[in-house]
Each structure stands twice: as C-alpha cells, then as structure tokens.
N, C-alpha and C positions, 0 to 999 in steps of 0.2 A: 245306761244310759243317763246321762244327769245332763238340766239346763238351768243355767245362772245368766246371770245380768252381766256384759261386756265388761272386761274390764282394760283398762290403760296397759297393762301388760300383755293383754291379747293380740292388739295391734300387727305388732310385727310379724308373727306367724299367718294374719289373715292377710295383710296385705303380701307377704311374700303369695300366696295363694292366688290372690286377685294377678299378680305381675304371671304367673303362668301360666292361667287362664287365658288372659286377655292381651299378653304383653309382651310371652315368651320370643317373639320375632324381631321385636327392636333393640335387641343387645344390649349395649352399655346402659338404656335406657328406662330398663325394664324397671326394674326397682324403684327409680323414684317415680312411673308412670303408673305403678302397682300402689304405693303410698300415696299418690296423690288421686287417683280413682276412689278411692277406701275413703281418706279426705273429704271428698264431695259428697260419697255418699252418706257420713255422716252428718255434713251441714245440712243435711236435708231429713236429719232421722229425731226421734225425741226418745228412745231406747233402743238397746240392742240387746237379743237373748244369743246367747251361746252353748252348744251344746258339747260336753265333754263324757271321754270315758271314764272308765270307774279309777282309772291312775292319773284325770286330772286335764288328758290332755286333748287340744281341743278337736274337735271332728265336722264342726261348722257353726255358722254364725246368719240370724237374720236381723235387717233394721226395720223399724218400722215407725211409721208417723201419723199423727191423730188425724191431722187435716192439710193438704196439699201448703205449701208455706205458710203453715201458723204455726211455727214453732214452741214448744212448751219446754222451761226450764230443764239443761240437758246438761252438766257438765263437762263429760267428755268430747258432744258434738262442740262446744265451746273453744276445746281443746285442739281438736281435731280442724277445728277452723284457721286459731292461728297459724298452725301446723300447715296445712294446706297452702298459705297465702306464702310462708319460705317457698313449700315447693315447686310453688306457680313459677313463682320470681327464678327458680333455679332451672326448671323447665326452658324460661325465656332466654334466660343466659345463652340454651345451648341451642335455640333457635327454633324452637317448639312450640309454637304459639297455639295452635286448636290441638291441644291433648284431650281434651273433655267437650269434642264437638257433639259427641253423640249423645252423652249425658246430658246437656245443653238444649238438646233436638228430644228427648224425653222429657224433661224437664217441663219445656211449652206445650207439650202433647198432651202434658199432664191438665197443667193450665188450661188448656181449652175443653176437655174433660168435665173439670171445674164449671167453665161457663156453659158448657152445653146440658150437664146433667147435675150438677151442687158439689157440694164438698161430698168426699170419702177418705176414710184412710188407706192408708199406702203403705205395701210392703214395698220398701226402699231397697234391698240388696237381702240376695239370699245366696249363701256360696258353703259350697257341700267338700270339705278337704279331700283331696282325692283317697286317701287311704280309708276314706269314710263312703266312697259310691258304691252304689248298689246294694246297698242295706237300707234303702226308705229312708235316709236320714234329710233327704229335701224334703218328703214328706212330713215330717214330723216336726222340722223349723217351720215351715211355712203354718201347719198348725197352731204352733205353739202362736207365733206372730197374729196371726187372725185371731185368738183366744184371747190375745192381750188387748188387740182393739177391742174384742167385741163387750170386754170387764168392763171398758171404758165408754159404753153406749154408744159405738160405732157402728152406723147402720151399714153401708159398701165398704167394700175393700177392692181398691184397684191397682195393679203394677205396670210397671211400662217394660218390654223388651222388643228385643229386633228381631229379626228371622238368622239369627247368626247362631241365635240362642233354640234353646229344646221350647218352640212356643205350643209345639200341640198338647206339651202336657196341660197347658188351664184351659183348655179346651175339654180336653178330654176329664176336666174335674168339672167342668160344666160353667164355665167363667166365660162372660160375653166380651167380644170384642166390639169397646164402643169408640175406638179411636184409632189412625193410622193414617203415617205420613212419610215421605222420605226425608234422608239426610241434606239437609243442602243443596249442593248440585248434583249430588252422587244419587242416579237412580233407580243402582242398582242394590241397594241398601233400606231396608223399609225399619219403620218402627212400629211397636203397638202398645195402645192401654186395653189391659181386659180389667172384667169390673164381675164383681157378684155379692149378692147380702151376707155381710156378713156372721149370721147366724147359718146360712145352708155352706157356707165355705167350710165351719168347723166342723160342720157335721160333715160334710164329703170327704172332710181327711179325719175323720176319725175312724 
C-alpha cells in the first residue's frame, strides 16, 4: 500500500463511493449528492491523503484541516468549492434544498467545541473503498491524517460523526466525546464530536 496526496483525478471515484455509502436510496440524485458532499468536505480541508495499491488503484482517502474555520492555501479545495456551487445550484433546480443539513449541523457542533475547548485539527472525512474494507485501511488512513497534523504542531485532533456511523470505534481508540447534539427537528439522529491529543492518537493507531 502507498500513501500520496489527493489529486483531481481521484475525485470521481471517491464521489462515487460517497454516493454508494450514503445516498444509494436517493435514486437518480445519488451521483449528484455524492459529488456535492465530497466538495463540501473538501471546502473544509487543508490536505487530502490517498491510499493506493501497487497498481495505483485508490483504496481510501482522509481529509484533514489544521484548525476549524481557518483554511490554508489548498488549490484542490478552491477547485472543489467552485464546482460545489454549481452542484448546489443543480440540486436546487431539482427541489433539493437541504442536502447538506447533516454536514452543516456537524460543522456547527465543531464550532461549539472550539468555543468551549479551543482550536484543534480535524479529520474532516475518512472513506475506505468497498473492496478495501476489513483490511485495517481505515486505521491506517486515520493514522496518516493524525500524523500529518502532528507534523504541523497540532496538539489536539477532533472529528465529527453521527449515530448512523460506527462511532464506537472512536471510543475504542480512547477518543473523548466532547460535544453532541441532535440534527434540526429530528430527535432520532444525533451527531457527536470526538477529541484526543494528537501524539496519543498517532501512538494508538501505530
């Protein structure tokens, strides 16, 4: 397995995987929603790291940000933001106005965590391709993301998730749940923010 920087050519296959993971039941809108979500995550990122096999096939990706709401120069993010605006316009034309309600709620909760506990780096997105699951790929990518933050002097790492995801894995790693909330008026879906000192997380994942 190899780790390299995320490239524009990777976005199509990664957006398809996001569509398969979270939007498979939306029919004709799945592809558009997957692309829009990936663009939204990229708009909050300072770097992306991709795992590939020996033949160059993408196995997964991790997106990271050094500090919440404080973007550093990143050309791929700027490209994704411009494309994301086009995608949102197309979704609006189809009558889909709240496609990113979960992402907005998670971003707001991360903002509250900053207000209560200070700044931290963030693991913005972690996606493992279907063919690479069950091989420890998620753990490896998370370690690469945490190591990227550690090399830049980031003392704490946070991430946001929701109860539809495998949030127990973060508690198993020793991460602390520092914030939680419900999404909009839906009491059935909760979102969480987890945090851990960066060096401790890198060590735990090694």
